[in-house]
C-alpha angles and dihedrals in degrees: 000000000000117000092216110075131187126253128205090269089070091066129075100225110200114210120199115245108240125192114168094198091053092048090052087062094059109126099187137048090230088070090058090048090054090050091048090052092052092049090048089052089051091054091044091059090061092044089055093051094046093045090059096043122117131209116240127243127224090280090055092250125130114265132193121258127268116230098269091043087051091057090057094041091047091052089051090052089048090049092053093048090050090050090053093046092046093050090050093054094043091053089051089051093238102147096172094058090040091059091054089054092044088060093048090048092048092052091049092051091048093048093047094050092044092052094043091050093046103033095172123143090232092061092048090049090051091050091055097040091053090056095044092057089081091051091050092051090050091047090052091051092049092049092048091052091048091049092051093046097040093223140072121241118217091244090053091053091052092048093049091048090051092049091046089052091052091054094047092048089050093049089238134120122216089246090063092059123084102207091181094061119104096185118123120243111260096345136326114297090253092052091046090053092046093049092055093043096252097118095121092047089049089060095045102042105021114024101041095042087055087084088063095043094053099034093240121181090260089059092050096050093044101044115010108035137055117215123205130158093346094308135098138222132182121276108199094168121111119243121239119250113235124213100247100078090042092054091047093049092048093047096051092041087056092050090051089050090056093046094047091049091049096047104034110029105016094147096053113133089231096049096109093045093048091047089051091052092049094047090052090050092050092050092051093046093052093046093047092048090051092049090050090053090051089050091054092050093047092051096041094242130145 
């Protein structure tokens, strides 16, 4: 790791121009979607910077993460990749794929806030053990097949080595994992969202998009089929992404940025400047969302 690390001055942080009077003149919802995208990009820049930030050691040099810190940092990296993927699909006007990513992003935001608010070793252990159950089940299946056959196939050796590496990296042994358990880590995703006051956002960005993730009937009749006179025909056209979920995603991404900065790197030299950027983004997002709502009311739209 290099001893010389970058500060915020090394980045060209692009802030979205924001003129309320000009926004009031918008005559289409697509204009609000474009604005929401720009604000989301603005927030994503900070997520990217924070996700790749290191804590400093006693000599004021950047150090690598410990395991529990890596869970939080890894979730921030995941969040940023989802932001990028989501923006790509929104800009291509692919609402159906966007909704799948909205759900992934919502779960990542909920998990991050839950872990940041709790921050106990027990919760982090539960998070890891829950994931390793799948590895343990696979390991059991491999060992059973080897036992029946009486020999080890090359692919089985590679798979066992990979699983063993996952356990060692996680500071767990297979004996510590209950592969038969079906309990969620911490609490169910709904209870996690409720505990951190994200119940409404759970419904908007996680629960409803579940139709799209799983290909439920509601997803088919809304996005993939046309209904007329009791009969159906294919609908191969992509749906248009509306501004509301983009504003919500940008807003809660910004809140997570603030919380991560506060909890993980509070003594960073750039803390005040980053907080200032995030606060400005939040203010613009809330104002833009309010102006969009006024637009809908004025034009009699839902």
